[in-house]
C-alpha positions in Angstrom: 114.7 103.8 106.5 111.2 102.7 105.3 109.4 103.9 102.2 107.2 106.4 104.2 110.3 108.1 105.7 112.0 108.1 102.3 109.0 109.7 100.6 109.0 112.5 103.3 112.7 113.1 102.5 112.2 113.1 98.8 109.3 115.6 99.1 111.5 118.0 101.0 114.3 117.8 98.5 111.9 118.6 95.6 110.1 121.3 97.5 113.3 123.1 98.3 113.9 123.7 94.6 110.3 124.3 93.5 109.5 126.9 96.1 107.3 128.8 93.7 105.2 125.8 92.7 102.7 123.5 94.3 104.3 120.1 95.1 101.9 117.2 95.8 101.9 113.4 95.7 100.0 112.1 92.8 96.8 110.0 93.1 95.4 111.8 96.1 92.0 113.4 96.4 92.3 117.2 96.3 91.1 120.3 94.6 93.1 120.8 91.4 96.0 123.1 92.3 96.9 126.1 90.2 100.0 126.0 87.9 102.9 125.6 88.2 102.3 122.1 89.7 104.7 119.3 90.5 103.3 115.8 91.1 105.4 113.0 92.6 104.8 109.3 92.4 106.8 106.4 93.7 106.8 103.2 91.6 107.7 99.6 92.3 109.9 98.9 95.3 112.6 96.3 94.8 115.0 94.9 97.4 117.6 92.2 97.7 116.3 88.6 98.4 118.7 88.1 101.2 119.8 90.8 103.7 123.2 91.7 104.9 122.8 90.1 108.3 124.4 90.8 111.7 123.7 90.2 115.3 123.6 93.3 117.5 123.5 92.4 121.3 121.5 89.3 120.5 119.0 91.0 118.2 119.1 89.7 114.6 119.4 92.6 112.2 119.1 92.5 108.4 120.0 95.3 106.0 118.2 95.3 102.7 119.6 97.4 99.8 116.5 98.7 98.2 115.5 100.8 95.1 112.3 102.6 94.2 111.5 104.8 91.2 110.3 108.4 91.6 108.3 109.9 88.8 108.2 113.7 88.6 105.7 115.5 86.4 105.9 119.2 85.9 102.9 121.2 84.7 103.4 124.8 83.7 101.7 127.7 81.9 105.0 128.3 80.2 106.6 131.7 79.5 104.9 134.6 77.7 106.1 135.2 74.2 106.8 138.8 73.2 104.2 139.9 70.7 103.8 142.8 68.3 101.3 145.4 69.5 97.7 144.3 68.8 98.6 140.6 68.5 97.1 137.9 70.7 99.4 136.8 73.5 101.0 133.4 73.4 103.1 131.3 75.7 106.2 129.2 75.1 106.4 125.6 76.3 109.2 125.7 79.0 108.3 122.4 80.7 111.3 120.3 79.4 113.8 123.2 80.0 112.4 123.8 83.5 112.7 120.1 84.4 116.2 119.9 83.0 117.1 122.8 85.3 115.7 120.7 88.2 117.8 117.7 87.1 121.0 119.9 87.3 119.9 120.7 90.9 119.6 117.0 91.6 123.1 116.4 90.3 124.5 119.3 92.3 127.0 118.9 95.1 124.4 120.3 97.5 121.9 117.5 96.8 124.7 114.9 96.7 125.8 116.0 100.2 122.2 116.0 101.4 121.7 112.5 100.1 124.8 111.3 101.7 123.6 112.6 105.1 120.3 110.7 104.5 122.1 107.6 103.3 120.3 107.6 99.9 121.3 107.9 96.3 119.3 109.6 93.5 120.2 108.9 89.8 118.3 109.7 86.5 116.5 106.8 84.9 116.1 108.0 81.3 115.6 111.4 79.6 113.4 114.3 80.5 110.3 113.7 78.3 107.9 116.2 76.8 104.4 114.9 77.5 102.4 118.0 76.6 98.8 117.4 75.8 96.2 119.3 73.8 93.3 120.0 76.2 91.0 121.4 73.6 91.2 123.0 70.1 93.1 126.1 71.4 94.9 125.3 74.6 97.9 123.1 75.5 98.8 121.8 79.0 102.6 122.1 79.0 104.0 119.1 80.8 107.3 117.2 81.2 108.2 114.0 83.0 111.4 112.7 84.6 112.0 109.4 86.3 114.7 108.9 88.9 116.0 105.9 90.7 116.3 106.2 94.5 118.5 103.7 96.3 118.3 103.4 100.1 118.7 100.8 102.9 115.8 99.1 104.7 116.5 97.6 108.1 114.6 94.7 109.7 115.3 93.9 113.4 114.2 91.1 115.7 113.5 87.4 115.4 110.4 88.1 113.3 112.0 91.1 111.5 109.2 93.6 112.6 111.1 95.9 115.0 111.5 99.3 113.2 114.8 100.9 112.7 113.8 104.0 114.7 111.1 104.6 117.4 108.6 102.3 119.0 106.9 99.4 117.3 103.3 99.9 116.2 101.1 97.7 114.1 101.0 98.8 110.5 97.9 100.7 109.3 97.0 97.6 107.3 97.0 95.4 110.5 100.4 93.9 110.0 102.5 92.6 112.9 101.5 91.4 116.4 102.8 91.7 120.0 103.4 87.9 119.9 105.8 88.3 116.9 107.4 91.3 118.5 108.3 89.4 121.7 109.6 86.3 120.0 113.3 85.7 120.7 116.0 83.4 119.5 118.5 82.0 121.9 122.0 83.3 121.8 125.2 83.0 123.9 128.3 85.2 124.3 130.6 82.7 126.0 131.3 79.0 125.5 133.2 76.7 127.7 134.7 73.7 125.8 135.8 70.8 127.8 138.2 68.5 126.1 138.0 64.8 127.0 140.8 62.4 126.3 139.8 59.2 124.5 
C-alpha cells in the first residue's frame, strides 16, 4: 500500500462516522465549507531503513513497515444553550466532546476489524486538544484537534524497486521512474548442479 491509497482508506473511515459534516483534506484550494467541518492532514512518513526482503519467482520484493501521522481538526458551531425567554441565544463548545466520541469509534471493534482487512493499524498519539480561537470580539470558532499514528506496509518490487504492489507501473506525477529501470533484472537460478571432484 502506498500513501495515496492509505489516504483514500483513511478518508473513507473518517467520512463513515462524520456523515453529517464536510470532510476534506487540509491545504487544498476550495471555497470555505460550512460547519461542521473536518479537515485531515497527513504528517511525516517514516519507514524502516532496511526492508523485510524475499524473492518471489525471481522478483526481489521488499516490505517496509511504515508510519504516518494523521491530524484531524474538527470545527463546529457547537450546541445551542437553553436560554430564558428574551435572552440572546448562545452556543456551547462541544468540539472536544465530539472528537472524543469519534475516538471511541476509532477504538471500536468495527474499525479494528476494518483496519485488519486493510492491513493497517490506527492508534492515538496524544490527547484530544481544545484549540478554539476567538475570531473577533464576540464570536469563537469552536475547534478540537486529534493526532493519530497510522501503521501500514509499503511494498517495493523489482530490481530497481519501482514495480507497484498493485496494477500497472506508471511514472510518478513528479517524473520518477523510467522504463529502463522497470526492465532491469537480476540474474537468479532455481537449480544448481554441484560436481564433486576428488583431489
